[in-house]
C-alpha positions as semicolon CSV with decimal commas, in nm:
position;residue;x (nm);y (nm);z (nm)
1;M;-0,577;1,477;-0,674
2;V;-0,617;1,099;-0,658
3;R;-0,564;0,973;-0,302
4;V;-0,448;0,611;-0,276
5;L;-0,442;0,451;0,068
6;L;-0,255;0,122;0,119
7;V;-0,360;-0,081;0,422
8;C;-0,214;-0,380;0,605
9;T;-0,220;-0,491;0,967
10;G;0,054;-0,307;1,155
11;N;0,181;-0,058;0,895
12;T;0,541;-0,167;0,948
13;C;0,592;-0,415;0,661
14;R;0,364;-0,455;0,361
15;S;0,179;-0,125;0,333
16;P;0,491;0,092;0,388
17;M;0,680;-0,109;0,125
18;A;0,389;-0,076;-0,118
19;E;0,362;0,295;-0,036
20;A;0,732;0,350;-0,110
21;M;0,713;0,158;-0,438
22;L;0,396;0,330;-0,556
23;K;0,534;0,673;-0,460
24;A;0,846;0,596;-0,665
25;R;0,625;0,500;-0,961
26;V;0,422;0,820;-0,918
27;S;0,743;1,024;-0,913
28;A;0,885;0,846;-1,218
29;G;0,557;0,914;-1,398
30;G;0,571;1,283;-1,310
31;L;0,241;1,269;-1,124
32;E;0,344;1,394;-0,779
33;D;0,097;1,681;-0,811
34;K;-0,187;1,447;-0,913
35;V;-0,147;1,134;-0,694
36;L;-0,108;1,121;-0,316
37;V;-0,004;0,787;-0,168
38;L;-0,040;0,705;0,203
39;S;-0,041;0,390;0,412
40;A;-0,197;0,284;0,740
41;G;-0,261;-0,024;0,948
42;L;-0,575;-0,173;1,095
43;A;-0,383;-0,261;1,413
44;A;-0,103;-0,003;1,405
45;Y;-0,095;0,088;1,771
46;G;0,186;0,330;1,848
47;D;0,445;0,511;1,644
48;Y;0,684;0,246;1,513
49;P;0,942;0,241;1,235
50;S;0,914;0,003;0,945
51;S;1,071;-0,335;1,015
52;P;1,445;-0,372;0,950
53;H;1,382;-0,637;0,684
54;A;1,127;-0,411;0,511
55;Q;1,386;-0,134;0,512
56;A;1,644;-0,373;0,365
57;A;1,405;-0,494;0,094
58;M;1,336;-0,135;-0,008
59;A;1,703;-0,035;0,010
60;K;1,772;-0,309;-0,247
61;R;1,533;-0,120;-0,473
62;G;1,686;0,220;-0,403
63;L;1,401;0,326;-0,173
64;D;1,433;0,456;0,181
65;L;1,189;0,354;0,455
66;T;1,393;0,480;0,750
67;A;1,169;0,783;0,808
68;H;0,846;0,579;0,803
69;R;0,636;0,572;1,121
70;S;0,333;0,348;1,161
71;R;-0,009;0,508;1,137
72;Q;-0,340;0,370;1,262
73;L;-0,618;0,363;1,006
74;Q;-0,858;0,642;1,100
75;P;-1,206;0,723;0,963
76;E;-1,079;1,048;0,810
77;L;-0,817;0,858;0,607
78;V;-1,085;0,621;0,476
79;K;-1,315;0,911;0,391
80;A;-1,043;1,111;0,213
81;A;-0,914;0,818;0,004
82;D;-1,029;0,769;-0,353
83;I;-0,894;0,413;-0,363
84;I;-0,811;0,190;-0,068
85;L;-0,587;-0,105;-0,150
86;T;-0,557;-0,371;0,117
87;M;-0,310;-0,654;0,141
88;T;-0,572;-0,919;0,217
89;A;-0,940;-0,991;0,171
90;A;-0,973;-0,988;0,550
91;H;-0,843;-0,629;0,559
92;K;-1,094;-0,537;0,288
93;R;-1,380;-0,694;0,484
94;A;-1,274;-0,517;0,805
95;I;-1,275;-0,176;0,636
96;A;-1,608;-0,242;0,465
97;A;-1,759;-0,349;0,798
98;A;-1,627;-0,043;0,983
99;A;-1,708;0,201;0,702
100;P;-1,984;0,058;0,479
101;E;-1,991;0,380;0,278
102;A;-1,635;0,306;0,163
103;A;-1,708;-0,044;0,031
104;G;-1,711;0,069;-0,333
105;K;-1,359;0,203;-0,319
106;V;-1,189;-0,078;-0,125
107;Y;-1,004;-0,350;-0,314
108;T;-0,728;-0,591;-0,235
109;L;-0,407;-0,495;-0,415
110;A;-0,425;-0,822;-0,610
111;E;-0,791;-0,769;-0,700
112;Y;-0,719;-0,418;-0,830
113;A;-0,439;-0,571;-1,038
114;G;-0,681;-0,824;-1,184
115;V;-0,543;-1,131;-1,008
116;E;-0,650;-1,340;-0,713
117;G;-0,492;-1,386;-0,373
118;D;-0,357;-1,200;-0,076
119;V;-0,016;-1,049;-0,015
120;A;0,113;-1,269;0,267
121;D;0,245;-1,101;0,581
122;P;0,624;-1,139;0,610
123;F;0,622;-1,011;0,971
124;G;0,872;-1,205;1,179
125;G;1,008;-1,385;0,873
126;S;1,345;-1,393;0,704
127;R;1,494;-1,125;0,485
128;E;1,426;-1,354;0,189
129;L;1,058;-1,363;0,281
130;Y;1,047;-0,982;0,283
131;D;1,225;-0,972;-0,054
132;A;0,968;-1,216;-0,197
133;C;0,684;-1,006;-0,055
134;A;0,835;-0,689;-0,203
135;A;0,879;-0,858;-0,542
136;E;0,515;-0,969;-0,539
137;M;0,395;-0,618;-0,456
138;E;0,625;-0,475;-0,722
139;R;0,455;-0,693;-0,985
140;L;0,110;-0,595;-0,859
141;I;0,194;-0,224;-0,854
142;E;0,319;-0,248;-1,210
143;K;-0,016;-0,404;-1,306
144;I;-0,219;-0,127;-1,138
145;W;-0,005;0,160;-1,257
146;Q;-0,203;0,235;-1,574
147;R;-0,528;0,248;-1,378
148;I;-0,378;0,493;-1,128
149;A;-0,227;0,707;-1,406
150;Q;-0,561;0,715;-1,590
151;L;-0,743;0,823;-1,273
152;A;-0,488;1,102;-1,244
153;G;-0,558;1,210;-1,601
154;K;-0,249;1,067;-1,768
155;S;-0,315;0,813;-2,042
156;D;0,022;0,696;-2,173
């Protein structure tokens, strides 16, 4: 089982959207028994739903975030993950500083996709900003899909 952990700040916008999109890709690829996708936030204090605009951006893609609840990044999640994909380089640095043993498995989502940059936080922004963020993550997830499938033992 390949365990992919997506990390952002509050676990109400970017990482839940990326989680939903990657889970949909895993399902479409028939790899539900080989790839586990979770998300968490570095500053996810409390048990909060995903933001309404994040829910709307996912609904446009046929995905449902209404059941999502924020989760604080915990050491056991870091330890259990095979790959940790962060939304920003700052997130990556924070995880590497808190868990130096995990440094070799932490990448930004863009870095893992072979491009540069961070996925900007849409928190507090317009619905259009969330849609743009979701579209960016969609492109990045498409770029990483083959790597994830290969780790799970599927090579097509």
